[in-house]
N, CA, C and O atoms as a GROMACS GRO file, in nm:
protein
  264
    1MET      N    1  12.749   7.265   6.859
    1MET     CA    2  12.670   7.271   6.981
    1MET      C    3  12.537   7.201   6.954
    1MET      O    4  12.474   7.220   6.849
    2THR      N    5  12.496   7.121   7.049
    2THR     CA    6  12.370   7.051   7.031
    2THR      C    7  12.252   7.146   7.046
    2THR      O    8  12.265   7.255   7.100
    3ASP      N    9  12.139   7.102   6.998
    3ASP     CA   10  12.017   7.182   7.007
    3ASP      C   11  11.978   7.208   7.152
    3ASP      O   12  11.935   7.317   7.187
    4THR      N   13  11.994   7.106   7.236
    4THR     CA   14  11.962   7.120   7.379
    4THR      C   15  12.053   7.223   7.445
    4THR      O   16  12.006   7.307   7.521
    5ALA      N   17  12.182   7.216   7.416
    5ALA     CA   18  12.277   7.311   7.473
    5ALA      C   19  12.244   7.453   7.428
    5ALA      O   20  12.253   7.547   7.508
    6ALA      N   21  12.208   7.469   7.303
    6ALA     CA   22  12.173   7.602   7.252
    6ALA      C   23  12.049   7.657   7.322
    6ALA      O   24  12.045   7.775   7.357
    7ARG      N   25  11.949   7.572   7.344
    7ARG     CA   26  11.828   7.616   7.415
    7ARG      C   27  11.859   7.656   7.558
    7ARG      O   28  11.806   7.755   7.608
    8ILE      N   29  11.947   7.580   7.625
    8ILE     CA   30  11.984   7.613   7.763
    8ILE      C   31  12.056   7.747   7.766
    8ILE      O   32  12.027   7.831   7.851
    9LEU      N   33  12.150   7.767   7.676
    9LEU     CA   34  12.223   7.894   7.672
    9LEU      C   35  12.130   8.012   7.641
    9LEU      O   36  12.144   8.118   7.701
   10ASP      N   37  12.036   7.992   7.550
   10ASP     CA   38  11.940   8.098   7.518
   10ASP      C   39  11.856   8.133   7.640
   10ASP      O   40  11.831   8.250   7.668
   11ARG      N   41  11.811   8.030   7.714
   11ARG     CA   42  11.730   8.054   7.834
   11ARG      C   43  11.810   8.128   7.940
   11ARG      O   44  11.760   8.221   8.003
   12LEU      N   45  11.936   8.087   7.962
   12LEU     CA   46  12.022   8.154   8.060
   12LEU      C   47  12.047   8.299   8.020
   12LEU      O   48  12.050   8.388   8.105
   13HIS      N   49  12.065   8.323   7.891
   13HIS     CA   50  12.086   8.460   7.843
   13HIS      C   51  11.963   8.545   7.868
   13HIS      O   52  11.974   8.660   7.913
   14GLN      N   53  11.844   8.490   7.840
   14GLN     CA   54  11.720   8.565   7.863
   14GLN      C   55  11.700   8.594   8.011
   14GLN      O   56  11.657   8.703   8.048
   15GLU      N   57  11.732   8.497   8.098
   15GLU     CA   58  11.720   8.518   8.242
   15GLU      C   59  11.813   8.630   8.288
   15GLU      O   60  11.775   8.712   8.372
   16ALA      N   61  11.934   8.634   8.233
   16ALA     CA   62  12.028   8.741   8.268
   16ALA      C   63  11.976   8.876   8.224
   16ALA      O   64  11.988   8.975   8.297
   17LEU      N   65  11.919   8.883   8.103
   17LEU     CA   66  11.862   9.009   8.055
   17LEU      C   67  11.748   9.055   8.145
   17LEU      O   68  11.737   9.173   8.177
   18ASP      N   69  11.662   8.960   8.185
   18ASP     CA   70  11.550   8.994   8.273
   18ASP      C   71  11.600   9.046   8.408
   18ASP      O   72  11.544   9.141   8.462
   19GLU      N   73  11.703   8.983   8.461
   19GLU     CA   74  11.760   9.029   8.589
   19GLU      C   75  11.817   9.169   8.576
   19GLU      O   76  11.804   9.250   8.668
   20ASN      N   77  11.881   9.199   8.464
   20ASN     CA   78  11.936   9.333   8.441
   20ASN      C   79  11.824   9.436   8.436
   20ASN      O   80  11.836   9.544   8.494
   21GLU      N   81  11.713   9.403   8.368
   21GLU     CA   82  11.599   9.495   8.362
   21GLU      C   83  11.541   9.518   8.500
   21GLU      O   84  11.505   9.630   8.536
   22GLU      N   85  11.531   9.410   8.579
   22GLU     CA   86  11.477   9.424   8.714
   22GLU      C   87  11.568   9.511   8.801
   22GLU      O   88  11.519   9.595   8.877
   23ARG      N   89  11.698   9.492   8.789
   23ARG     CA   90  11.793   9.572   8.865
   23ARG      C   91  11.782   9.719   8.825
   23ARG      O   92  11.782   9.808   8.910
   24ASP      N   93  11.772   9.744   8.694
   24ASP     CA   94  11.759   9.882   8.647
   24ASP      C   95  11.628   9.943   8.697
   24ASP      O   96  11.626  10.059   8.737
   25TRP      N   97  11.518   9.866   8.696
   25TRP     CA   98  11.390   9.916   8.746
   25TRP      C   99  11.403   9.952   8.894
   25TRP      O  100  11.353  10.056   8.936
   26TYR      N  101  11.468   9.867   8.971
   26TYR     CA  102  11.484   9.893   9.114
   26TYR      C  103  11.560  10.023   9.137
   26TYR      O  104  11.529  10.097   9.230
   27ARG      N  105  11.658  10.049   9.052
   27ARG     CA  106  11.741  10.170   9.066
   27ARG      C  107  11.672  10.295   9.012
   27ARG      O  108  11.685  10.402   9.072
   28THR      N  109  11.598  10.282   8.900
   28THR     CA  110  11.544  10.401   8.833
   28THR      C  111  11.393  10.416   8.840
   28THR      O  112  11.340  10.525   8.821
   29GLY      N  113  11.323  10.303   8.867
   29GLY     CA  114  11.176  10.307   8.866
   29GLY      C  115  11.119  10.297   8.726
   29GLY      O  116  10.998  10.315   8.707
   30ARG      N  117  11.203  10.270   8.626
   30ARG     CA  118  11.158  10.259   8.487
   30ARG      C  119  11.191  10.121   8.433
   30ARG      O  120  11.292  10.060   8.468
   31ILE      N  121  11.103  10.072   8.345
   31ILE     CA  122  11.126   9.942   8.280
   31ILE      C  123  11.068   9.948   8.139
   31ILE      O  124  10.966  10.013   8.118
   32PRO      N  125  11.132   9.880   8.043
   32PRO     CA  126  11.080   9.883   7.906
   32PRO      C  127  10.959   9.790   7.891
   32PRO      O  128  10.955   9.682   7.949
   33CYS      N  129  10.862   9.833   7.813
   33CYS     CA  130  10.748   9.750   7.776
   33CYS      C  131  10.797   9.657   7.664
   33CYS      O  132  10.850   9.704   7.564
   34HIS      N  133  10.780   9.527   7.682
   34HIS     CA  134  10.829   9.432   7.581
   34HIS      C  135  10.742   9.430   7.456
   34HIS      O  136  10.783   9.377   7.353
   35ASP      N  137  10.622   9.487   7.464
   35ASP     CA  138  10.534   9.488   7.348
   35ASP      C  139  10.564   9.604   7.254
   35ASP      O  140  10.567   9.586   7.132
   36CYS      N  141  10.586   9.724   7.310
   36CYS     CA  142  10.604   9.841   7.223
   36CYS      C  143  10.742   9.906   7.234
   36CYS      O  144  10.778   9.989   7.151
   37GLY      N  145  10.820   9.867   7.336
   37GLY     CA  146  10.955   9.921   7.350
   37GLY      C  147  10.967  10.050   7.429
   37GLY      O  148  11.078  10.097   7.454
   38THR      N  149  10.855  10.108   7.469
   38THR     CA  150  10.856  10.232   7.545
   38THR      C  151  10.902  10.205   7.687
   38THR      O  152  10.859  10.108   7.749
   39THR      N  153  10.988  10.290   7.740
   39THR     CA  154  11.029  10.279   7.880
   39THR      C  155  10.930  10.358   7.964
   39THR      O  156  10.908  10.477   7.940
   40VAL      N  157  10.872  10.291   8.064
   40VAL     CA  158  10.770  10.355   8.146
   40VAL      C  159  10.809  10.351   8.293
   40VAL      O  160  10.881  10.262   8.337
   41ARG      N  161  10.760  10.449   8.367
   41ARG     CA  162  10.783  10.453   8.511
   41ARG      C  163  10.670  10.377   8.580
   41ARG      O  164  10.553  10.399   8.552
   42THR      N  165  10.708  10.287   8.671
   42THR     CA  166  10.609  10.208   8.742
   42THR      C  167  10.657  10.178   8.884
   42THR      O  168  10.777  10.173   8.911
   43LYS      N  169  10.561  10.160   8.975
   43LYS     CA  170  10.597  10.130   9.114
   43LYS      C  171  10.606   9.980   9.139
   43LYS      O  172  10.669   9.939   9.237
   44THR      N  173  10.545   9.898   9.054
   44THR     CA  174  10.552   9.753   9.069
   44THR      C  175  10.584   9.690   8.934
   44THR      O  176  10.567   9.753   8.830
   45LEU      N  177  10.630   9.567   8.937
   45LEU     CA  178  10.657   9.496   8.812
   45LEU      C  179  10.540   9.411   8.769
   45LEU      O  180  10.547   9.339   8.670
   46GLU      N  181  10.430   9.418   8.844
   46GLU     CA  182  10.313   9.337   8.812
   46GLU      C  183  10.236   9.391   8.692
   46GLU      O  184  10.194   9.314   8.605
   47THR      N  185  10.219   9.522   8.686
   47THR     CA  186  10.148   9.583   8.574
   47THR      C  187  10.216   9.713   8.536
   47THR      O  188  10.280   9.779   8.618
   48LEU      N  189  10.203   9.748   8.411
   48LEU     CA  190  10.257   9.875   8.364
   48LEU      C  191  10.144   9.976   8.357
   48LEU      O  192  10.029   9.939   8.332
   49PRO      N  193  10.173  10.104   8.378
   49PRO     CA  194  10.070  10.206   8.366
   49PRO      C  195  10.030  10.224   8.220
   49PRO      O  196  10.103  10.183   8.130
   50PRO      N  197   9.914  10.284   8.196
   50PRO     CA  198   9.872  10.311   8.057
   50PRO      C  199   9.979  10.396   7.986
   50PRO      O  200  10.024  10.497   8.040
   51HIS      N  201  10.017  10.355   7.866
   51HIS     CA  202  10.118  10.430   7.791
   51HIS      C  203  10.096  10.419   7.640
   51HIS      O  204  10.191  10.428   7.562
   52ASN      N  205   9.970  10.400   7.600
   52ASN     CA  206   9.932  10.395   7.457
   52ASN      C  207  10.004  10.284   7.381
   52ASN      O  208  10.040  10.300   7.264
   53CYS      N  209  10.025  10.172   7.448
   53CYS     CA  210  10.096  10.059   7.388
   53CYS      C  211  10.025  10.009   7.262
   53CYS      O  212  10.089   9.990   7.158
   54THR      N  213   9.896   9.989   7.271
   54THR     CA  214   9.821   9.937   7.156
   54THR      C  215   9.830  10.032   7.038
   54THR      O  216   9.849   9.988   6.924
   55GLN      N  217   9.817  10.161   7.063
   55GLN     CA  218   9.827  10.258   6.955
   55GLN      C  219   9.967  10.260   6.894
   55GLN      O  220   9.981  10.274   6.772
   56ARG      N  221  10.070  10.246   6.976
   56ARG     CA  222  10.207  10.244   6.926
   56ARG      C  223  10.229  10.122   6.836
   56ARG      O  224  10.290  10.133   6.729
   57GLN      N  225  10.179  10.007   6.880
   57GLN     CA  226  10.194   9.886   6.800
   57GLN      C  227  10.118   9.898   6.668
   57GLN      O  228  10.169   9.860   6.563
   58ARG      N  229   9.996   9.952   6.675
   58ARG     CA  230   9.917   9.970   6.554
   58ARG      C  231   9.989  10.066   6.459
   58ARG      O  232   9.994  10.041   6.338
   59GLY      N  233  10.044  10.174   6.513
   59GLY     CA  234  10.118  10.270   6.430
   59GLY      C  235  10.241  10.208   6.367
   59GLY      O  236  10.274  10.237   6.252
   60ALA      N  237  10.309  10.123   6.442
   60ALA     CA  238  10.429  10.057   6.388
   60ALA      C  239  10.390   9.962   6.275
   60ALA      O  240  10.459   9.955   6.174
   61ARG      N  241  10.281   9.888   6.293
   61ARG     CA  242  10.236   9.796   6.188
   61ARG      C  243  10.191   9.873   6.065
   61ARG      O  244  10.220   9.833   5.952
   62THR      N  245  10.121   9.984   6.086
   62THR     CA  246  10.073  10.065   5.974
   62THR      C  247  10.192  10.125   5.899
   62THR      O  248  10.193  10.129   5.776
   63GLY      N  249  10.292  10.170   5.973
   63GLY     CA  250  10.410  10.228   5.911
   63GLY      C  251  10.489  10.127   5.831
   63GLY      O  252  10.550  10.162   5.729
   64LEU      N  253  10.489  10.002   5.875
   64LEU     CA  254  10.562   9.898   5.802
   64LEU      C  255  10.493   9.857   5.674
   64LEU      O  256  10.557   9.819   5.576
   65SER      N  257  10.360   9.865   5.677
   65SER     CA  258  10.287   9.819   5.558
   65SER      C  259  10.283   9.925   5.448
   65SER      O  260  10.243   9.895   5.335
   66SER      N  261  10.322  10.047   5.477
   66SER     CA  262  10.319  10.154   5.377
   66SER      C  263  10.432  10.143   5.278
   66SER      O  264  10.443  10.225   5.188
   0.00000   0.00000   0.00000
């Protein structure tokens, strides 16, 4: 497979994953934060509510370095 074909397939796969997340959010009102992995309840897809994302990421980095 050429490099271009692989990039196209990767992009199509990512678009499908995004559509699945959007569909799930529409049904449940929850969506995963791509930065920390926490699933949060939100009314819009524009912003996520506060959920200690920065602290979770810092804790994950600290835990990995130990």
